C-alpha positions as CSV (number, residue, x, y, z in Angstrom):
1,X,0.7,20.6,-1.9
2,X,-1.6,21.9,1.0
3,X,-5.0,20.9,2.0
4,X,-7.2,24.0,1.2
5,X,-10.7,22.6,2.0
6,X,-12.2,19.9,4.1
7,X,-12.9,16.8,1.8
8,X,-13.7,13.1,2.1
9,X,-13.4,9.9,0.2
10,X,-14.7,6.4,1.0
11,X,-17.3,4.7,3.2
12,X,-17.6,2.9,6.3
13,X,-18.5,-0.3,4.9
14,X,-16.6,-3.4,5.9
15,X,-13.1,-3.8,4.0
16,X,-13.2,0.1,3.2
17,X,-12.2,3.2,4.9
18,X,-13.2,6.6,5.3
19,X,-10.5,9.2,4.7
20,X,-11.1,13.0,5.8
21,X,-8.9,15.7,4.7
22,X,-8.9,19.2,6.8
23,X,-6.5,22.2,6.5
24,X,-3.8,22.4,9.0
25,X,-0.5,23.5,9.9
26,X,1.9,20.7,9.2
27,X,0.8,17.0,8.6
28,X,-1.2,15.4,11.3
29,X,-2.4,11.8,10.9
30,X,-5.2,10.4,13.1
31,X,-6.1,6.6,12.6
32,X,-9.4,4.9,14.0
33,X,-9.3,1.4,13.3
34,X,-10.6,-1.8,14.8
35,X,-7.4,-3.5,13.8
36,X,-5.2,-0.6,14.9
37,X,-3.1,-2.9,17.2
38,X,-2.4,-5.5,14.4
39,X,-2.1,-3.2,11.4
40,X,-1.8,0.5,12.6
41,X,2.0,0.7,11.6
42,X,1.2,-0.6,8.2
43,X,-2.0,1.8,7.8
44,X,0.4,4.5,8.8
45,X,3.1,3.7,6.5
46,X,0.7,3.6,3.6
47,X,-0.8,7.0,4.6
48,X,2.8,8.6,4.9
49,X,4.0,7.3,1.7
50,X,0.9,8.4,-0.1
51,X,1.3,12.0,1.4
52,X,5.0,11.8,0.5
53,X,4.2,10.9,-3.1
54,X,1.9,13.6,-3.5
55,X,4.2,16.2,-1.8
56,X,1.5,17.2,0.8
57,X,3.1,19.5,3.3
58,X,0.0,20.5,5.5
59,X,-3.2,18.9,6.3
60,X,-5.0,17.0,9.0
61,X,-5.8,13.4,7.8
62,X,-8.4,11.3,9.7
63,X,-8.5,7.8,8.8
64,X,-11.6,5.8,9.8
65,X,-10.5,2.2,8.9
66,X,-12.8,-0.7,8.6
67,X,-10.2,-3.2,7.5
68,X,-9.1,-1.9,4.0
69,X,-6.1,-3.4,2.2
70,X,-3.1,-1.1,1.3
71,X,-4.3,-0.5,-2.4
72,X,-7.8,0.9,-1.0
73,X,-5.8,3.0,1.6
74,X,-3.8,4.7,-1.0
75,X,-6.7,5.2,-3.4
76,X,-8.9,6.9,-0.7
77,X,-6.0,9.0,0.6
78,X,-5.2,10.2,-3.0
79,X,-8.8,11.0,-3.7
80,X,-9.6,13.0,-0.6
81,X,-6.1,14.8,-0.8
82,X,-6.9,15.9,-4.6
83,X,-10.5,17.0,-3.7
84,X,-9.1,19.0,-0.8
85,X,-6.0,20.6,-2.4
86,X,-8.0,22.1,-5.4
87,X,-4.9,21.3,-7.5
88,X,-5.2,22.2,-11.1
89,X,-2.1,20.6,-12.5
90,X,-1.5,17.2,-11.6
91,X,1.5,14.9,-12.1
92,X,-0.7,11.8,-12.8
93,X,2.7,9.5,-12.7
94,X,2.6,9.9,-8.9
95,X,-0.9,8.6,-8.6
96,X,-0.2,5.0,-9.9
C-alpha cells in the first residue's frame, strides 16, 4: 500500500496524537513527542508494526504525540493511512 495523498487523523489534545501521512518514496517516520526520551522507542515500534500490518511500502508518517496509549497510536495511524491510500478493498482482519 502506498500513500497517494496527504491525510491526517487525531488531535493535539492531551493523551492523543495527530498523525499526518504524506506521499513519499520509501517509509520515513518522524516522531515529535514530549515523552520521546521515555517512550520514543515504543511509539516507533507501534507505528512500524501498524504500517507492516497494513503492508505500507511508501509514505512519510509524521507523529505529533501528546501522551497517547498504544491503542490510540495504532488507531490513528490506521485511520490516516487508509484516508491517504485511497484503498477500495480492505482486509479488515488486519485492522483489529
